N, CA, C and O atoms as a CHARMM CRD file, in Angstrom:
* protein
*
  348
    1    1 MET  N   -139.30900  22.01500  62.12900 PROA 1      0.00000
    2    1 MET  CA  -138.36500  23.03700  62.24900 PROA 1      0.00000
    3    1 MET  C   -137.74500  23.24700  60.78900 PROA 1      0.00000
    4    1 MET  O   -137.48600  22.27600  60.07800 PROA 1      0.00000
    5    2 THR  N   -137.56400  24.31500  60.45500 PROA 2      0.00000
    6    2 THR  CA  -137.05600  24.94000  59.27700 PROA 2      0.00000
    7    2 THR  C   -135.49800  24.75700  59.24400 PROA 2      0.00000
    8    2 THR  O   -134.83900  24.86800  60.27800 PROA 2      0.00000
    9    3 ASP  N   -134.95400  24.48900  58.08800 PROA 3      0.00000
   10    3 ASP  CA  -133.63700  24.30900  57.72500 PROA 3      0.00000
   11    3 ASP  C   -132.99500  25.79600  57.58500 PROA 3      0.00000
   12    3 ASP  O   -131.80900  25.98100  57.86100 PROA 3      0.00000
   13    4 LYS  N   -133.75800  26.73800  57.18600 PROA 4      0.00000
   14    4 LYS  CA  -133.30700  28.01100  56.99700 PROA 4      0.00000
   15    4 LYS  C   -132.63600  28.63700  58.23500 PROA 4      0.00000
   16    4 LYS  O   -132.97500  28.23800  59.34900 PROA 4      0.00000
   17    5 LEU  N   -131.76200  29.53200  58.10700 PROA 5      0.00000
   18    5 LEU  CA  -131.31300  30.16500  59.36200 PROA 5      0.00000
   19    5 LEU  C   -131.75000  31.72000  59.20500 PROA 5      0.00000
   20    5 LEU  O   -131.29300  32.52300  58.39100 PROA 5      0.00000
   21    6 SER  N   -132.67600  31.92800  60.11500 PROA 6      0.00000
   22    6 SER  CA  -133.07200  33.44700  60.07300 PROA 6      0.00000
   23    6 SER  C   -132.03500  34.43100  60.51900 PROA 6      0.00000
   24    6 SER  O   -131.12200  34.01700  61.23400 PROA 6      0.00000
   25    7 ARG  N   -132.08300  35.70900  60.16600 PROA 7      0.00000
   26    7 ARG  CA  -131.31800  36.74900  60.54300 PROA 7      0.00000
   27    7 ARG  C   -131.15100  36.85500  62.15400 PROA 7      0.00000
   28    7 ARG  O   -130.10100  37.15300  62.72200 PROA 7      0.00000
   29    8 ARG  N   -132.25000  36.58700  62.71100 PROA 8      0.00000
   30    8 ARG  CA  -132.36900  36.59300  64.22800 PROA 8      0.00000
   31    8 ARG  C   -131.58600  35.62700  64.88300 PROA 8      0.00000
   32    8 ARG  O   -130.89400  35.88500  65.86800 PROA 8      0.00000
   33    9 ASN  N   -131.69300  34.37600  64.28800 PROA 9      0.00000
   34    9 ASN  CA  -131.03700  33.33200  64.79300 PROA 9      0.00000
   35    9 ASN  C   -129.52700  33.25100  64.58000 PROA 9      0.00000
   36    9 ASN  O   -128.75200  32.74400  65.39000 PROA 9      0.00000
   37   10 PHE  N   -129.15200  33.84800  63.30500 PROA 10     0.00000
   38   10 PHE  CA  -127.77900  34.04200  63.01400 PROA 10     0.00000
   39   10 PHE  C   -127.00800  35.05100  63.98100 PROA 10     0.00000
   40   10 PHE  O   -125.90400  34.81400  64.47300 PROA 10     0.00000
   41   11 LEU  N   -127.75200  36.21000  64.17800 PROA 11     0.00000
   42   11 LEU  CA  -127.36200  37.19000  65.09700 PROA 11     0.00000
   43   11 LEU  C   -127.21400  36.59000  66.55500 PROA 11     0.00000
   44   11 LEU  O   -126.29800  36.98400  67.27700 PROA 11     0.00000
   45   12 HSD  N   -128.02900  35.72900  66.94300 PROA 12     0.00000
   46   12 HSD  CA  -127.86600  35.17900  68.28400 PROA 12     0.00000
   47   12 HSD  C   -126.79500  34.29100  68.40000 PROA 12     0.00000
   48   12 HSD  O   -126.12300  34.29400  69.43200 PROA 12     0.00000
   49   13 LEU  N   -126.51100  33.42300  67.34600 PROA 13     0.00000
   50   13 LEU  CA  -125.59700  32.56300  67.30400 PROA 13     0.00000
   51   13 LEU  C   -124.20000  33.31400  67.27100 PROA 13     0.00000
   52   13 LEU  O   -123.24700  32.96000  67.96500 PROA 13     0.00000
   53   14 ALA  N   -124.17500  34.33600  66.43600 PROA 14     0.00000
   54   14 ALA  CA  -122.75700  35.00300  66.29200 PROA 14     0.00000
   55   14 ALA  C   -122.62200  35.69800  67.59900 PROA 14     0.00000
   56   14 ALA  O   -121.49000  35.63500  68.08100 PROA 14     0.00000
   57   15 GLY  N   -123.45600  36.30600  68.24000 PROA 15     0.00000
   58   15 GLY  CA  -123.28700  36.87700  69.47300 PROA 15     0.00000
   59   15 GLY  C   -122.85800  36.02400  70.53500 PROA 15     0.00000
   60   15 GLY  O   -121.96900  36.38500  71.30600 PROA 15     0.00000
   61   16 ALA  N   -123.51300  34.75200  70.64400 PROA 16     0.00000
   62   16 ALA  CA  -122.97700  33.71000  71.54700 PROA 16     0.00000
   63   16 ALA  C   -121.60800  33.25600  71.34100 PROA 16     0.00000
   64   16 ALA  O   -120.77700  33.13500  72.24100 PROA 16     0.00000
   65   17 GLY  N   -121.39800  32.98300  69.96400 PROA 17     0.00000
   66   17 GLY  CA  -119.86700  32.56100  69.76400 PROA 17     0.00000
   67   17 GLY  C   -118.88000  33.62000  70.01600 PROA 17     0.00000
   68   17 GLY  O   -117.76200  33.35500  70.46000 PROA 17     0.00000
   69   18 GLY  N   -119.31800  34.97300  69.70800 PROA 18     0.00000
   70   18 GLY  CA  -118.31900  36.01900  70.00500 PROA 18     0.00000
   71   18 GLY  C   -117.99900  36.14500  71.44900 PROA 18     0.00000
   72   18 GLY  O   -116.86400  36.35500  71.87800 PROA 18     0.00000
   73   19 GLY  N   -119.24200  35.98200  72.29200 PROA 19     0.00000
   74   19 GLY  CA  -119.07000  36.17400  73.72600 PROA 19     0.00000
   75   19 GLY  C   -118.23700  35.04300  74.29700 PROA 19     0.00000
   76   19 GLY  O   -117.47800  35.20800  75.25200 PROA 19     0.00000
   77   20 ALA  N   -118.41100  33.87300  73.66400 PROA 20     0.00000
   78   20 ALA  CA  -117.48200  32.72500  74.23100 PROA 20     0.00000
   79   20 ALA  C   -116.15400  32.93300  73.89100 PROA 20     0.00000
   80   20 ALA  O   -115.26600  32.69300  74.71000 PROA 20     0.00000
   81   21 MET  N   -115.89800  33.38000  72.70700 PROA 21     0.00000
   82   21 MET  CA  -114.37700  33.69900  72.28000 PROA 21     0.00000
   83   21 MET  C   -113.83200  34.91500  73.15000 PROA 21     0.00000
   84   21 MET  O   -112.64300  34.91900  73.46900 PROA 21     0.00000
   85   22 ILE  N   -114.59500  35.84400  73.50000 PROA 22     0.00000
   86   22 ILE  CA  -113.97900  36.85900  74.44600 PROA 22     0.00000
   87   22 ILE  C   -113.82400  36.31200  75.80200 PROA 22     0.00000
   88   22 ILE  O   -112.87600  36.62500  76.52300 PROA 22     0.00000
   89   23 GLY  N   -114.83000  35.42600  76.18100 PROA 23     0.00000
   90   23 GLY  CA  -114.49200  34.83700  77.41100 PROA 23     0.00000
   91   23 GLY  C   -113.32400  34.04500  77.51100 PROA 23     0.00000
   92   23 GLY  O   -112.63800  34.05100  78.53300 PROA 23     0.00000
   93   24 LEU  N   -113.04300  33.33000  76.46700 PROA 24     0.00000
   94   24 LEU  CA  -111.96400  32.47800  76.60000 PROA 24     0.00000
   95   24 LEU  C   -110.63700  33.32800  76.52100 PROA 24     0.00000
   96   24 LEU  O   -109.60100  32.88800  77.01900 PROA 24     0.00000
   97   25 ALA  N   -110.68400  34.57000  75.87900 PROA 25     0.00000
   98   25 ALA  CA  -109.47600  35.30800  75.88300 PROA 25     0.00000
   99   25 ALA  C   -109.24800  35.87800  77.15100 PROA 25     0.00000
  100   25 ALA  O   -108.08700  36.03200  77.52900 PROA 25     0.00000
  101   26 LEU  N   -110.30600  36.25100  77.93800 PROA 26     0.00000
  102   26 LEU  CA  -110.33000  36.93500  79.25300 PROA 26     0.00000
  103   26 LEU  C   -109.91400  36.05600  80.41900 PROA 26     0.00000
  104   26 LEU  O   -109.37900  36.44000  81.45900 PROA 26     0.00000
  105   27 VAL  N   -110.24300  34.81800  80.08300 PROA 27     0.00000
  106   27 VAL  CA  -110.04100  33.75900  81.24800 PROA 27     0.00000
  107   27 VAL  C   -108.58900  33.30200  81.03200 PROA 27     0.00000
  108   27 VAL  O   -108.27900  32.62100  80.05500 PROA 27     0.00000
  109   28 GLY  N   -107.81200  33.64700  81.85600 PROA 28     0.00000
  110   28 GLY  CA  -106.37300  33.25500  81.64400 PROA 28     0.00000
  111   28 GLY  C   -105.75800  32.06300  82.72700 PROA 28     0.00000
  112   28 GLY  O   -104.56000  31.87700  82.94200 PROA 28     0.00000
  113   29 SER  N   -106.70700  31.43600  83.24400 PROA 29     0.00000
  114   29 SER  CA  -106.23500  30.44400  84.31900 PROA 29     0.00000
  115   29 SER  C   -105.75700  29.27900  83.68500 PROA 29     0.00000
  116   29 SER  O   -106.29100  28.87000  82.65400 PROA 29     0.00000
  117   30 PRO  N   -104.65700  28.62700  84.28500 PROA 30     0.00000
  118   30 PRO  CA  -103.94900  27.27800  83.72900 PROA 30     0.00000
  119   30 PRO  C   -104.79900  26.34800  83.42300 PROA 30     0.00000
  120   30 PRO  O   -104.63000  25.66600  82.41200 PROA 30     0.00000
  121   31 ALA  N   -105.81700  26.17700  84.22100 PROA 31     0.00000
  122   31 ALA  CA  -106.99000  25.02200  84.19400 PROA 31     0.00000
  123   31 ALA  C   -107.60100  25.20100  82.85500 PROA 31     0.00000
  124   31 ALA  O   -107.62400  24.25500  82.06900 PROA 31     0.00000
  125   32 THR  N   -108.07900  26.31300  82.56000 PROA 32     0.00000
  126   32 THR  CA  -108.86300  26.55500  81.37600 PROA 32     0.00000
  127   32 THR  C   -107.84000  26.32100  80.13200 PROA 32     0.00000
  128   32 THR  O   -108.20400  25.74700  79.10600 PROA 32     0.00000
  129   33 ALA  N   -106.67300  26.76400  80.30500 PROA 33     0.00000
  130   33 ALA  CA  -105.85600  26.68600  79.22300 PROA 33     0.00000
  131   33 ALA  C   -105.51400  25.25900  78.97600 PROA 33     0.00000
  132   33 ALA  O   -105.35000  24.90700  77.80800 PROA 33     0.00000
  133   34 ALA  N   -105.38300  24.36800  79.97300 PROA 34     0.00000
  134   34 ALA  CA  -105.05000  23.04100  79.90000 PROA 34     0.00000
  135   34 ALA  C   -106.26900  22.13600  79.31200 PROA 34     0.00000
  136   34 ALA  O   -106.08100  21.14000  78.61500 PROA 34     0.00000
  137   35 THR  N   -107.53200  22.62400  79.69200 PROA 35     0.00000
  138   35 THR  CA  -108.58700  21.75100  79.14600 PROA 35     0.00000
  139   35 THR  C   -109.16100  22.43600  77.85300 PROA 35     0.00000
  140   35 THR  O   -109.86100  21.76200  77.09800 PROA 35     0.00000
  141   36 GLY  N   -108.91400  23.63100  77.60000 PROA 36     0.00000
  142   36 GLY  CA  -109.47800  24.14800  76.52100 PROA 36     0.00000
  143   36 GLY  C   -111.09100  24.59600  76.57600 PROA 36     0.00000
  144   36 GLY  O   -111.70500  24.95900  75.57300 PROA 36     0.00000
  145   37 LYS  N   -111.59500  24.52000  77.73300 PROA 37     0.00000
  146   37 LYS  CA  -112.94700  24.48600  78.02300 PROA 37     0.00000
  147   37 LYS  C   -113.25600  25.87700  78.78600 PROA 37     0.00000
  148   37 LYS  O   -112.41900  26.32300  79.57200 PROA 37     0.00000
  149   38 VAL  N   -114.38700  26.50700  78.55900 PROA 38     0.00000
  150   38 VAL  CA  -114.68400  27.72600  79.13100 PROA 38     0.00000
  151   38 VAL  C   -115.58600  27.49300  80.57700 PROA 38     0.00000
  152   38 VAL  O   -116.37300  26.54600  80.59800 PROA 38     0.00000
  153   39 PRO  N   -115.47200  28.25200  81.61400 PROA 39     0.00000
  154   39 PRO  CA  -116.29100  28.16000  82.77200 PROA 39     0.00000
  155   39 PRO  C   -117.80200  28.28000  82.47300 PROA 39     0.00000
  156   39 PRO  O   -118.24100  28.85200  81.47500 PROA 39     0.00000
  157   40 LYS  N   -118.46500  27.76400  83.30800 PROA 40     0.00000
  158   40 LYS  CA  -120.07600  27.63900  83.13700 PROA 40     0.00000
  159   40 LYS  C   -120.51600  29.06000  83.09900 PROA 40     0.00000
  160   40 LYS  O   -121.33200  29.38500  82.23600 PROA 40     0.00000
  161   41 GLN  N   -120.11300  29.84600  83.85000 PROA 41     0.00000
  162   41 GLN  CA  -120.68400  31.38400  83.90200 PROA 41     0.00000
  163   41 GLN  C   -120.33500  32.04000  82.82100 PROA 41     0.00000
  164   41 GLN  O   -121.09200  32.96300  82.52000 PROA 41     0.00000
  165   42 THR  N   -119.30300  31.83100  82.04700 PROA 42     0.00000
  166   42 THR  CA  -118.98400  32.53500  80.79400 PROA 42     0.00000
  167   42 THR  C   -120.01700  32.27100  79.67700 PROA 42     0.00000
  168   42 THR  O   -120.20300  33.15100  78.83600 PROA 42     0.00000
  169   43 VAL  N   -120.67800  31.14500  79.62300 PROA 43     0.00000
  170   43 VAL  CA  -121.77400  30.73100  78.67200 PROA 43     0.00000
  171   43 VAL  C   -123.11300  30.64400  79.42500 PROA 43     0.00000
  172   43 VAL  O   -123.95800  29.86000  78.99400 PROA 43     0.00000
  173   44 ASN  N   -123.36700  31.36300  80.48500 PROA 44     0.00000
  174   44 ASN  CA  -124.65400  31.47500  81.01600 PROA 44     0.00000
  175   44 ASN  C   -125.33600  30.27800  81.43100 PROA 44     0.00000
  176   44 ASN  O   -126.56300  30.20600  81.50300 PROA 44     0.00000
  177   45 TYR  N   -124.40400  29.17100  81.75400 PROA 45     0.00000
  178   45 TYR  CA  -125.02600  27.76200  81.98600 PROA 45     0.00000
  179   45 TYR  C   -126.00600  27.92500  83.14700 PROA 45     0.00000
  180   45 TYR  O   -125.88200  28.65200  84.13200 PROA 45     0.00000
  181   46 GLN  N   -127.03100  27.07800  82.82300 PROA 46     0.00000
  182   46 GLN  CA  -128.03900  27.07200  83.91400 PROA 46     0.00000
  183   46 GLN  C   -128.32600  25.55700  84.07300 PROA 46     0.00000
  184   46 GLN  O   -128.21000  24.84200  83.07800 PROA 46     0.00000
  185   47 PRO  N   -128.66200  25.06900  85.16300 PROA 47     0.00000
  186   47 PRO  CA  -129.05800  23.57500  85.38000 PROA 47     0.00000
  187   47 PRO  C   -130.42500  23.23200  84.84600 PROA 47     0.00000
  188   47 PRO  O   -130.76500  22.05200  84.75300 PROA 47     0.00000
  189   48 GLN  N   -131.08900  24.05700  84.55100 PROA 48     0.00000
  190   48 GLN  CA  -132.44600  23.70200  83.96400 PROA 48     0.00000
  191   48 GLN  C   -132.61900  24.11900  82.37000 PROA 48     0.00000
  192   48 GLN  O   -132.01900  25.05500  81.84100 PROA 48     0.00000
  193   49 PRO  N   -133.44100  23.34800  81.79300 PROA 49     0.00000
  194   49 PRO  CA  -133.63900  23.65800  80.42500 PROA 49     0.00000
  195   49 PRO  C   -134.04400  25.08000  80.03100 PROA 49     0.00000
  196   49 PRO  O   -134.42100  25.87100  80.89600 PROA 49     0.00000
  197   50 LYS  N   -133.97100  25.42900  78.70300 PROA 50     0.00000
  198   50 LYS  CA  -134.59800  26.71200  78.27700 PROA 50     0.00000
  199   50 LYS  C   -135.63900  26.31000  77.13300 PROA 50     0.00000
  200   50 LYS  O   -135.33000  26.09600  75.96000 PROA 50     0.00000
  201   51 GLY  N   -136.96100  26.24400  77.68700 PROA 51     0.00000
  202   51 GLY  CA  -137.93100  25.46600  76.59800 PROA 51     0.00000
  203   51 GLY  C   -137.64400  24.17800  76.36600 PROA 51     0.00000
  204   51 GLY  O   -137.56700  23.34100  77.26500 PROA 51     0.00000
  205   52 GLN  N   -137.44700  23.91200  75.00500 PROA 52     0.00000
  206   52 GLN  CA  -137.14600  22.49700  74.69900 PROA 52     0.00000
  207   52 GLN  C   -135.83200  22.16800  74.52000 PROA 52     0.00000
  208   52 GLN  O   -135.47800  21.00100  74.35200 PROA 52     0.00000
  209   53 ALA  N   -134.89800  23.31700  74.54800 PROA 53     0.00000
  210   53 ALA  CA  -133.34000  23.06500  74.57600 PROA 53     0.00000
  211   53 ALA  C   -132.88200  22.63100  75.79700 PROA 53     0.00000
  212   53 ALA  O   -133.25600  23.11000  76.86700 PROA 53     0.00000
  213   54 ARG  N   -132.08000  21.73300  75.67200 PROA 54     0.00000
  214   54 ARG  CA  -131.44000  21.15700  77.01400 PROA 54     0.00000
  215   54 ARG  C   -130.05600  20.52300  76.63900 PROA 54     0.00000
  216   54 ARG  O   -129.93100  20.09500  75.49200 PROA 54     0.00000
  217   55 CYS  N   -129.11200  20.43800  77.42600 PROA 55     0.00000
  218   55 CYS  CA  -127.83500  19.86100  77.34000 PROA 55     0.00000
  219   55 CYS  C   -127.80400  18.58000  76.75000 PROA 55     0.00000
  220   55 CYS  O   -126.94300  18.30500  75.91300 PROA 55     0.00000
  221   56 GLY  N   -128.76400  17.67500  77.15100 PROA 56     0.00000
  222   56 GLY  CA  -128.96300  16.22000  76.68700 PROA 56     0.00000
  223   56 GLY  C   -129.18200  16.07500  75.15200 PROA 56     0.00000
  224   56 GLY  O   -128.77500  15.08400  74.54700 PROA 56     0.00000
  225   57 SER  N   -129.89300  17.18400  74.49500 PROA 57     0.00000
  226   57 SER  CA  -130.06100  17.15100  72.99700 PROA 57     0.00000
  227   57 SER  C   -129.18000  18.04900  72.29700 PROA 57     0.00000
  228   57 SER  O   -129.40100  18.25800  71.10500 PROA 57     0.00000
  229   58 CYS  N   -128.21300  18.60900  72.87100 PROA 58     0.00000
  230   58 CYS  CA  -127.18000  19.41300  72.24200 PROA 58     0.00000
  231   58 CYS  C   -125.99800  18.66500  71.53600 PROA 58     0.00000
  232   58 CYS  O   -125.54200  17.62800  72.02000 PROA 58     0.00000
  233   59 ALA  N   -125.55000  19.17400  70.46700 PROA 59     0.00000
  234   59 ALA  CA  -124.66100  18.45300  69.66400 PROA 59     0.00000
  235   59 ALA  C   -123.22900  18.28500  70.31000 PROA 59     0.00000
  236   59 ALA  O   -122.42000  17.44400  69.91900 PROA 59     0.00000
  237   60 PHE  N   -122.98700  19.23800  71.41400 PROA 60     0.00000
  238   60 PHE  CA  -121.75000  19.25600  72.28700 PROA 60     0.00000
  239   60 PHE  C   -121.72000  18.55100  73.52800 PROA 60     0.00000
  240   60 PHE  O   -120.70700  18.45500  74.22200 PROA 60     0.00000
  241   61 PHE  N   -122.91900  18.01700  73.82800 PROA 61     0.00000
  242   61 PHE  CA  -123.01600  17.11600  74.96000 PROA 61     0.00000
  243   61 PHE  C   -122.28000  15.86600  75.03600 PROA 61     0.00000
  244   61 PHE  O   -122.33800  15.17000  74.02200 PROA 61     0.00000
  245   62 GLN  N   -121.56900  15.40800  76.05900 PROA 62     0.00000
  246   62 GLN  CA  -120.85300  14.26200  76.05200 PROA 62     0.00000
  247   62 GLN  C   -121.47900  13.49200  77.19000 PROA 62     0.00000
  248   62 GLN  O   -121.21400  13.83800  78.34200 PROA 62     0.00000
  249   63 ALA  N   -122.32600  12.42700  76.94900 PROA 63     0.00000
  250   63 ALA  CA  -122.80600  11.76400  77.90100 PROA 63     0.00000
  251   63 ALA  C   -121.80400  10.89200  78.99000 PROA 63     0.00000
  252   63 ALA  O   -120.93100  10.18600  78.48500 PROA 63     0.00000
  253   64 PRO  N   -121.90800  10.93300  80.21400 PROA 64     0.00000
  254   64 PRO  CA  -123.14100  11.21700  80.89800 PROA 64     0.00000
  255   64 PRO  C   -123.32800  12.54700  81.42100 PROA 64     0.00000
  256   64 PRO  O   -124.44800  12.94000  81.74700 PROA 64     0.00000
  257   65 SER  N   -122.16600  13.35100  81.53200 PROA 65     0.00000
  258   65 SER  CA  -122.24200  14.76600  82.16700 PROA 65     0.00000
  259   65 SER  C   -121.24300  15.47300  81.77000 PROA 65     0.00000
  260   65 SER  O   -120.58700  16.08200  82.61500 PROA 65     0.00000
  261   66 GLY  N   -120.91800  15.54700  80.44800 PROA 66     0.00000
  262   66 GLY  CA  -119.70000  16.43900  79.94900 PROA 66     0.00000
  263   66 GLY  C   -120.18300  17.20900  78.74000 PROA 66     0.00000
  264   66 GLY  O   -121.21900  16.95100  78.12800 PROA 66     0.00000
  265   67 CYS  N   -119.28500  18.23100  78.44100 PROA 67     0.00000
  266   67 CYS  CA  -119.47000  18.88800  77.27300 PROA 67     0.00000
  267   67 CYS  C   -118.16400  19.30800  76.39400 PROA 67     0.00000
  268   67 CYS  O   -117.13300  19.53600  77.02600 PROA 67     0.00000
  269   68 ASN  N   -118.14700  19.41600  75.08500 PROA 68     0.00000
  270   68 ASN  CA  -117.02800  19.74500  74.38600 PROA 68     0.00000
  271   68 ASN  C   -116.43600  20.96100  74.74800 PROA 68     0.00000
  272   68 ASN  O   -115.22500  21.13700  74.61900 PROA 68     0.00000
  273   69 TYR  N   -117.22000  21.84400  75.20700 PROA 69     0.00000
  274   69 TYR  CA  -116.77200  23.41500  75.39900 PROA 69     0.00000
  275   69 TYR  C   -116.89000  23.93300  76.76900 PROA 69     0.00000
  276   69 TYR  O   -116.17400  24.88400  77.08100 PROA 69     0.00000
  277   70 VAL  N   -117.73100  23.41300  77.65700 PROA 70     0.00000
  278   70 VAL  CA  -117.98100  23.97600  78.87900 PROA 70     0.00000
  279   70 VAL  C   -117.23400  23.00200  79.95900 PROA 70     0.00000
  280   70 VAL  O   -117.20400  21.77800  79.83000 PROA 70     0.00000
  281   71 ASP  N   -116.69700  23.64400  80.93100 PROA 71     0.00000
  282   71 ASP  CA  -115.82300  22.90100  81.81900 PROA 71     0.00000
  283   71 ASP  C   -116.82100  22.40800  83.19500 PROA 71     0.00000
  284   71 ASP  O   -117.78600  23.03800  83.62700 PROA 71     0.00000
  285   72 GLY  N   -116.36000  21.29700  83.64700 PROA 72     0.00000
  286   72 GLY  CA  -117.03800  20.78600  84.73600 PROA 72     0.00000
  287   72 GLY  C   -118.39400  19.86200  84.43600 PROA 72     0.00000
  288   72 GLY  O   -118.84200  19.72500  83.29700 PROA 72     0.00000
  289   73 PRO  N   -118.92900  19.30600  85.51000 PROA 73     0.00000
  290   73 PRO  CA  -120.02200  18.36200  85.21200 PROA 73     0.00000
  291   73 PRO  C   -121.31500  19.12300  84.74000 PROA 73     0.00000
  292   73 PRO  O   -121.71000  20.13600  85.31600 PROA 73     0.00000
  293   74 ILE  N   -121.90400  18.60500  83.72700 PROA 74     0.00000
  294   74 ILE  CA  -123.01500  19.22600  83.06600 PROA 74     0.00000
  295   74 ILE  C   -124.28200  18.40500  83.23100 PROA 74     0.00000
  296   74 ILE  O   -124.24600  17.18600  83.06300 PROA 74     0.00000
  297   75 ASN  N   -125.51800  19.10500  83.58800 PROA 75     0.00000
  298   75 ASN  CA  -126.54800  18.35000  83.86900 PROA 75     0.00000
  299   75 ASN  C   -127.30600  18.30700  82.48600 PROA 75     0.00000
  300   75 ASN  O   -127.57300  19.31600  81.83400 PROA 75     0.00000
  301   76 PRO  N   -127.65000  16.89500  82.08400 PROA 76     0.00000
  302   76 PRO  CA  -128.41300  16.67600  80.76100 PROA 76     0.00000
  303   76 PRO  C   -129.58100  17.62700  80.61400 PROA 76     0.00000
  304   76 PRO  O   -129.93300  17.96000  79.48200 PROA 76     0.00000
  305   77 ASN  N   -130.16200  18.05500  81.61500 PROA 77     0.00000
  306   77 ASN  CA  -131.27600  18.93900  81.61800 PROA 77     0.00000
  307   77 ASN  C   -130.96200  20.40600  81.62900 PROA 77     0.00000
  308   77 ASN  O   -131.88100  21.22500  81.65700 PROA 77     0.00000
  309   78 GLY  N   -129.78900  20.74700  81.60900 PROA 78     0.00000
  310   78 GLY  CA  -129.14400  22.09100  81.75900 PROA 78     0.00000
  311   78 GLY  C   -129.30100  22.75400  80.41400 PROA 78     0.00000
  312   78 GLY  O   -129.84400  22.15900  79.48300 PROA 78     0.00000
  313   79 TRP  N   -128.82400  24.00200  80.30100 PROA 79     0.00000
  314   79 TRP  CA  -128.74500  24.89700  79.08200 PROA 79     0.00000
  315   79 TRP  C   -127.62200  25.97400  79.26000 PROA 79     0.00000
  316   79 TRP  O   -127.31500  26.51900  80.32000 PROA 79     0.00000
  317   80 CYS  N   -127.09100  26.16900  78.08300 PROA 80     0.00000
  318   80 CYS  CA  -126.26400  27.40500  77.87100 PROA 80     0.00000
  319   80 CYS  C   -126.45400  27.99300  76.61600 PROA 80     0.00000
  320   80 CYS  O   -127.22400  27.50300  75.78900 PROA 80     0.00000
  321   81 MET  N   -125.67100  29.21700  76.37700 PROA 81     0.00000
  322   81 MET  CA  -125.89200  29.88800  75.16300 PROA 81     0.00000
  323   81 MET  C   -125.09000  29.21500  74.06300 PROA 81     0.00000
  324   81 MET  O   -125.27100  29.68800  72.94100 PROA 81     0.00000
  325   82 LEU  N   -124.35900  28.34500  74.15500 PROA 82     0.00000
  326   82 LEU  CA  -123.77900  27.53600  73.04900 PROA 82     0.00000
  327   82 LEU  C   -124.63100  26.56600  72.61700 PROA 82     0.00000
  328   82 LEU  O   -124.25200  25.84900  71.69000 PROA 82     0.00000
  329   83 TYR  N   -125.74300  26.39100  73.11700 PROA 83     0.00000
  330   83 TYR  CA  -126.70100  25.10800  72.76600 PROA 83     0.00000
  331   83 TYR  C   -126.79700  25.14300  71.12000 PROA 83     0.00000
  332   83 TYR  O   -127.02700  26.15100  70.45300 PROA 83     0.00000
  333   84 LYS  N   -126.58000  23.88900  70.64800 PROA 84     0.00000
  334   84 LYS  CA  -126.85000  23.64100  69.12200 PROA 84     0.00000
  335   84 LYS  C   -127.59700  22.27600  69.18400 PROA 84     0.00000
  336   84 LYS  O   -127.07500  21.31800  69.75400 PROA 84     0.00000
  337   85 ALA  N   -128.77900  22.19500  68.61700 PROA 85     0.00000
  338   85 ALA  CA  -129.48100  21.03200  68.56900 PROA 85     0.00000
  339   85 ALA  C   -128.80800  20.01900  67.63400 PROA 85     0.00000
  340   85 ALA  O   -128.35300  20.32600  66.53200 PROA 85     0.00000
  341   86 LYS  N   -128.78000  18.73000  68.18600 PROA 86     0.00000
  342   86 LYS  CA  -128.30200  17.68500  67.12800 PROA 86     0.00000
  343   86 LYS  C   -128.93900  17.53900  65.86500 PROA 86     0.00000
  344   86 LYS  O   -130.16800  17.57200  65.80200 PROA 86     0.00000
  345   87 GLY  N   -128.28000  17.39000  64.91400 PROA 87     0.00000
  346   87 GLY  CA  -128.90100  17.35500  63.67500 PROA 87     0.00000
  347   87 GLY  C   -128.40700  16.58800  62.61300 PROA 87     0.00000
  348   87 GLY  O   -128.99000  16.58600  61.52900 PROA 87     0.00000
């Protein structure tokens, strides 16, 4: 794996981050405001991995079934567009 950030990866990450920020702005529920986390559908969470990318290997995953940014229980084999490999 390369340490360089390609333009494609940068644009993908920027789009994901921007989408998450818009989602946070649009979601005005008290529960979201209290936890500071976004709903699973906002980040396109899926309970299965996307290739080698999976929640259990994400920098934001909190064992056994949590995430720093996504609300609710998280499957370690799941995936969302905020995925960032531990490094």
